[in-house]
Phi, psi and omega in degrees: 000133176282171183292346186263344183290145189243155176238167170299145191302319184287345176254000185283117183295334183288328181290317175295321177297317173309312184287318176299313173309307184300321174298311180301311179305313183298319182287316179292326181256022178300332176302329182261337178274319185243344191263002177083004181268150175271145182281079175202147185240149182242008182272194185295142180079016188282061174297339177298321180277316190291322186249287200295319179298321181286324178292325175305315184290323177297308190285334170296318175299312173304319185293323183283321182280342180083005180280160171194195178089219187267121184235134181291327192273000170268102178073236172247036180112125184204148169286108184269001188292340173278343179257329187305312184302334179295338180271357172271347172303140186307327178293318183283332183300325178301320183284334179284328181284338190279136173300148183308327183291333180254016181300319173297330173286324176299313174307315181290321176296322181296318180296320174297316178302319181293319180295317175301310182304308183301322185285306186291315180285330169303316179298321177300323176294307188292329180297328177294334180262333189234356186065183176300160176142162182297335184288325176296322180293311180301317180301307182302318184285324181298318182289316183294326181247031173297160177302322179300306184301316189289315181274303183291329179300343173290346165280108194303323181294323181288328175296321177299312177302325178292322178295315182289327174301316182294320174302315178302314180294328178294316181286336176289315180294327171294324179291322181291329181279352179073029178285187185312144189283342178299335181287328173293326175292327172297321176297321177299310182292331174293323173302316176300319182291322176295318172305314180298316186289316184193108181301320189279337170295320178296321178300314183289322179297320180304308175305309182304314181299319176293315180298323185294318179292318183295314178295314181297320179292327178291311181304317181274359178059046174291153172289158178302317181299315183292324178293317180293328182291324178297315177298316183294323182289325175297311178302317181299318184289325181292314178302319178295317175304313178296317181296323178295326176273021184297329181297330174260340178295312185302311180288331177292317181295322183285323172303315184291315178289334173282348188275161173296333185300319180307311180296319181296315178296321183287336177276356188292141176278171182246008181288152178066003181285341176256010171268116185302152174301153181229163167053240189296328180296312179298313178306317178296320178297315179297318181301315186277356170292330182276316185194145178296332187261010184297333173257011182097172177229140176054244192287343175267002186294133183242359185284168177279331179266156170309130189291332183273318185264348180297172181295127184246108181242354184295123177232295181191152175297340173305336177302318179295321180294317184293317180293321183288322181301305188286342170281336178279321184290129193290326181288338177250006191302303185299317179299311182306310184295316182300309176299319181294315182297320174303312179292316176301321177299317180301318189289324193260003180255118175300337182298331183295307179297321178300316176296317188267330184234006176065007175212138188278006182251016184222137191230040182293349186279348189291001174297329180300312182294317175305321181294321182289315178307315181297316182296317177300315179302313185295313180303322183291314183293320174298325187287311186292316181298322180277320185267325179051047184274100188298324179296310183296317179297313181300314180297321177296319180293325174301314183289330182290322179297319180297314180290313178299317182296319181292317181298312176298324180292316184292326182294318181291342179298334182277114189291335182263011173247122187243093185295151173279115181301327181289317179298315177305311186295318179298315176303313177297323184293314181293328179297317180294321178296317173308316186298310178296320180296320173294318178294317180283318186292333183261356186239327181259113184301326182297337187270353183307309187292327183265349187297317177297313183292335176287315180297323176295319181290325173294321181299309178306317180296320182292321176299320179293306186297318184275339177272335185307307183294333174302327180264320187269348182259013176252146184288124173223148184271156176288166181289334179282332174292326179292324185279328189254336186245328185265303191242008177205050183267013181116341184300318180303317182293322180294320182295318177303313182300318179297314184293334175289329182273324192219109181265015181278179181259131184202171172246162178233141175252160180226147178270003183219160180247120177294301184213326186195181178293344185258033179305317192294336178306304189268344183255356164079038174218160179274108191265188188232015176216159181202147174227097181217139181295336184244045173301133182301147179302324185292325179288319176293319175299318177298322176297315179296323181289318188248345188248186181277158180304132182243171176295319177197172179290355178284333182257122175228120181217123183248002182301124173060033185262307184202117189294325176292316176297324177294316180299319176295341177267005178087024180280124181248333186229155174235128179252130185239155172267176186299134175089353179274136184251107180285132181313115184294339177291343183244320189245140173240146185289138183252327182152183178230152178198141176065019181086001182249150173261140184242139187224149174254135172287115181296342182258015181300138176257159170302158180275072185138122180212159191258136172249144172240009177232159183228146175262161166266131187305313178296326180294310183300319182294335179276354181285162170289171183296319182294317183292327177300320180289324174294323180297325183293338175282328187261351183181170177243171174211150176282127184301309193241023182214162177290155175299136172265170176261007185283342184237153179291144182288138187271161176211167187275152175285158179290134181241150172248146183245141180224121178289135178253005183295328180288348186268357183289140187232314183223161179233141179235133179059031177192172172252144182235129185219132181262143174206191189287343180267001182127210181254115175269126182248118181219182182052051188287139178254211184289326181221067184287130181203155175240138185256140171245083176280174177064029179263003186303322180292337174294335183245026191268340185279120180288347183263018180230156175255137187240144174218150178254142177231123178235123174247125187236133172248119177227147186292336179230166174300135180209156174274138183234160175211148180234112172265148180217154180243149166235173183309123177104346181288142176247042182137170178283150184215159179289359182267343181232081183203146181242129176242149183202169180247139178253121178235170177303324181272341186225095179258350187245129178246134181223139185202140173289131184234162180286158170285165173084012181288138180247350182196148180227149173222138175248122180249142164263110193276336182233146192294129169219171182284327176197171178209150180235120172283099183286327183206133170226100190249149172251121177252147178208156181212157175286134182301316184300332175276352186277338189098355186295318182302318179296319183289320185298319185268015173305142179277063178244104184239167172056042182281133178222158178217113177200155177049046177067017186233129175258132181221136189209146169269125187232127177252113177264106189265012171262160178285329184265170177288148174236151184263118169280120174253115179265117180289054171240140191284133181294134174212161184297342182286350184271136173236158179225152178226139174243117180053040177084353177261139182300138179226166175274152175243124185253154173264109182236155176059040178060034168137002175273158175276127176241140176234121183278130185247121178281174183302142177110189183257127190220154175262116188254127172232132175247124178230135182260131171222136180301126182310139171062021186299325178301321179299319182296314176300320177299316180298320179296316178295313172304318177300314177297321178299306186298322175304309183296316178304320193279316190246004182303317183288325178289325174297320181303307179305322185292313188290331179292318182298317184294322184286000000 
């Protein structure tokens, strides 16, 4: 039956599939529909909370205001032109149009639309290969509610890609079948939407499409010429689709190439890529073949691979029956064996992940195998329902028992992998029910009519039972929490109060976290933290150079890190939660709003400051963490160029050292012993720490900058923490702490700290037998000698930032040039003008924008434009013209027929 043939409504399988999919979705997602929870997760791997949810708020705001380009509230400044088009795709447009109070519902509704697309279009695809029937419905359901879609689909962007992938496969099969050319036009436009949604999903799908054509051609016994022609035709349509998306492709490519991610991928080694995974890795893969929840979720997870990014192969236990059946059946034996071996090879070889996802530790490509599993299940059921070959089904079932039993037994053989016994029991239970159904359904004639429906009902139950834990055992906030704690917790009111008082350009730091590093995106302020997989390389380099060690380049956070460093980044205000006492030596109260307290940083610098001295880059890189910060006060350096002779050489201020070891007083959950090597901490308990009271007099001078230097000797790598109290605190808290790692190669930690500290505490945060605090020093220097005063008094006034443009009036009162440092992260898209004349933009201080300013008062303008944007627009125009020329006649005929 073709797509255009109709059945009575009550017999139409698409109608029934729609109802079943909607019902399953409603039951699985009832926690979010009826339970008051928002469809967003806060556990490990929660990109949905960290990235997308905050971005939805940001782009919804931009959509209403009509702004785009470079936005300061996205991280520490970001070109959003590479992200914005993805939110104009029909699924996400719904989210942009929804007011923020309805955002949780819009996200859920968008997810439903994607699942319906996957189900119905998936059915249309599978029907082209299997015709009508319960088996085709089963294949569509198995794919829609596969483990991949259920787990990875909770990342909203990936669920969009799964829906578009399904549409792509429908159009691809139509193209292979030689159907109407308007469907080829649909294929081209789907490629464009995939490019906009996720360029690397398009990359993976392109691989899959080529392999699919080759395997399909072999199965259909196409000639080599015809196969090559089909691949070439697909390539041409793919290129045309990418060409149409040129307006998005150019900023996407620029964002990727400017990001730290590009450098990391290029630096990856190739060792062990041809050696199969072993031991616990294979055990984990086998376990998650049966169910996403076989080894638990998040904190309960016991697998060897990341539970979220690890290999996801769960579809249905019917996969084992299907593979066994086709291996036993004589006419399909060879093809089934070849395909099975090929898919097993893909799963156990790190090379596959490296080729498709650029890293052997990520398995986002496994949607391909899940899609094939669903197809195999559908073909198997159609064959069984049609032929009812009892002997083949029986032989296949026996082989399925052997395969399934062997895999489960092997999985349980790993002592450090702990399967969930309830999930295992569920898998075995459904296996047994299918076994009985196949035995009875192919041998008892009275069962023939209800046999297909019975199998479908069991499949629906299996999909619910095995998918349910993947959704319900993950931590998710209530809708009320999202509204009142995460994105509307009073921060917006505090930000609005500041905007009324101060219309200048500045960043804000926070002493609390609402939901993620991306708070500023949805709360409407210029923040100091960001979680993005495509963070600019300049931002990541700056953070590594001047900031603490981070988990990955995706996370950058300067909040409450170093008040001088924050000032260098243009930070002027601090917003705190209830009960937080801001250090009085640094912050003065501005007011309260939304239940939050607002303080001004007394060390705040203008959003742009002038240097008259220069450092040698290599010299700065060899400095300690504290000295690097002090060096940034006294001079600049070129990030990617040699030192010049145009500026006076910078130097560090004179510092004084004071040992704090004699101030130690008490030890908790450990024993403490002073000796010639320092303070030995041993017999460590649950929370081992030593306290240094009575240090208030050491931090009392308002005219000094203070830094701590701690050297620790431990037998193994360990985490350390330094807590501090200031006036008004009634004990140590998690809001005033510095954490760091001690390794064999890095035993000393140094950091600038606030004045007015009254008490210190050093913790050994992770278990070791003992640790020796060799040295705990307080370093200080006079502010007037640090270079800070000159930066504070820089003649930078009337600073504004709007429409991707920074503008300021800058006065250089010296006869020589000075270097203006603007705390915007350097990228190729920045251009500068001085009094209307073009000027150079330099990469200085490991990622800041620098402009050389001559003597006198000048109007400085920095403008950001996505590099090569005109080329992207040109590509899109050319692509649309070619598209119209190729498909206009066919599209016209289609629309006439439709009308």
